C-alpha positions as CSV (number, residue, x, y, z in Angstrom):
1,X,0.0,0.0,0.0
2,X,1.4,3.4,-1.0
3,X,1.8,6.1,1.6
4,X,-0.2,9.2,0.7
5,X,1.9,12.3,0.1
6,X,1.6,15.1,2.6
7,X,1.8,17.6,-0.2
8,X,-0.9,17.7,-2.9
9,X,1.5,19.1,-5.6
10,X,5.0,20.4,-6.3
11,X,4.0,24.0,-5.7
12,X,2.5,23.2,-2.2
13,X,5.6,21.2,-1.4
14,X,7.9,24.1,-2.4
15,X,5.9,26.5,-0.2
16,X,6.2,24.3,2.8
17,X,9.9,23.5,2.2
18,X,10.5,27.2,2.0
19,X,8.8,27.8,5.3
20,X,10.9,24.9,6.8
21,X,14.1,26.5,5.5
22,X,13.2,29.9,7.0
23,X,12.4,28.3,10.4
24,X,15.7,26.5,10.3
25,X,17.6,29.7,9.6
26,X,15.7,31.8,12.1
27,X,16.3,29.4,15.0
28,X,19.6,27.9,13.9
29,X,18.2,24.4,14.1
30,X,19.0,21.8,11.4
31,X,16.3,21.4,8.7
32,X,15.8,17.7,9.5
33,X,14.7,18.5,13.0
34,X,12.4,21.3,11.8
35,X,10.9,19.0,9.1
36,X,9.9,16.5,11.8
37,X,8.2,19.1,13.9
38,X,6.7,21.0,10.9
39,X,5.2,17.9,9.2
40,X,3.7,16.7,12.5
41,X,1.9,20.0,12.9
42,X,1.0,20.1,9.2
43,X,-0.7,16.7,9.5
44,X,-2.8,17.9,12.4
45,X,-3.8,21.2,10.8
46,X,-4.4,19.8,7.4
47,X,-7.2,17.5,8.6
48,X,-9.4,20.5,9.4
49,X,-8.2,23.0,6.8
50,X,-10.5,24.4,4.2
51,X,-8.0,26.5,2.4
52,X,-4.6,24.9,2.1
53,X,-2.7,27.9,0.9
54,X,-2.6,29.4,4.4
55,X,-1.3,26.2,6.1
56,X,2.3,27.2,5.8
57,X,1.6,30.4,7.7
58,X,-0.3,28.6,10.5
59,X,2.1,25.7,10.8
60,X,5.1,28.2,10.9
61,X,3.4,30.2,13.7
62,X,2.9,27.1,15.7
63,X,6.5,25.9,15.3
64,X,7.8,29.4,16.1
65,X,5.7,29.4,19.3
66,X,6.9,26.0,20.2
67,X,10.6,26.9,19.7
68,X,10.3,30.3,21.3
69,X,8.7,28.9,24.4
70,X,10.8,25.7,24.8
71,X,13.3,27.6,26.9
72,X,10.7,28.4,29.5
73,X,9.8,24.8,30.1
74,X,10.8,23.5,33.5
75,X,13.8,21.2,33.1
76,X,12.2,18.5,35.3
77,X,9.3,18.2,32.8
78,X,11.7,17.6,29.9
79,X,13.4,14.7,31.7
80,X,16.8,15.9,30.6
81,X,18.7,14.4,33.4
82,X,17.6,10.8,32.7
83,X,20.4,8.4,31.7
């Protein structure tokens, strides 16, 4: 069984990849990490979207909020000290 593409066409894919590149540059985080976060959020938002052209804006905002606020998370909640 083939996996359905997250992007409906090449133009939509280019639009999202451009947003991913911008997030990567803005936050200094490798694109492969941004892709994972971005596509997860895109899948969630795409289920309810009526107009797909705005998805890159909404997903980018959610990722920016996530990355901006990650520094305010309590270290205990992130379980960083586990071995």
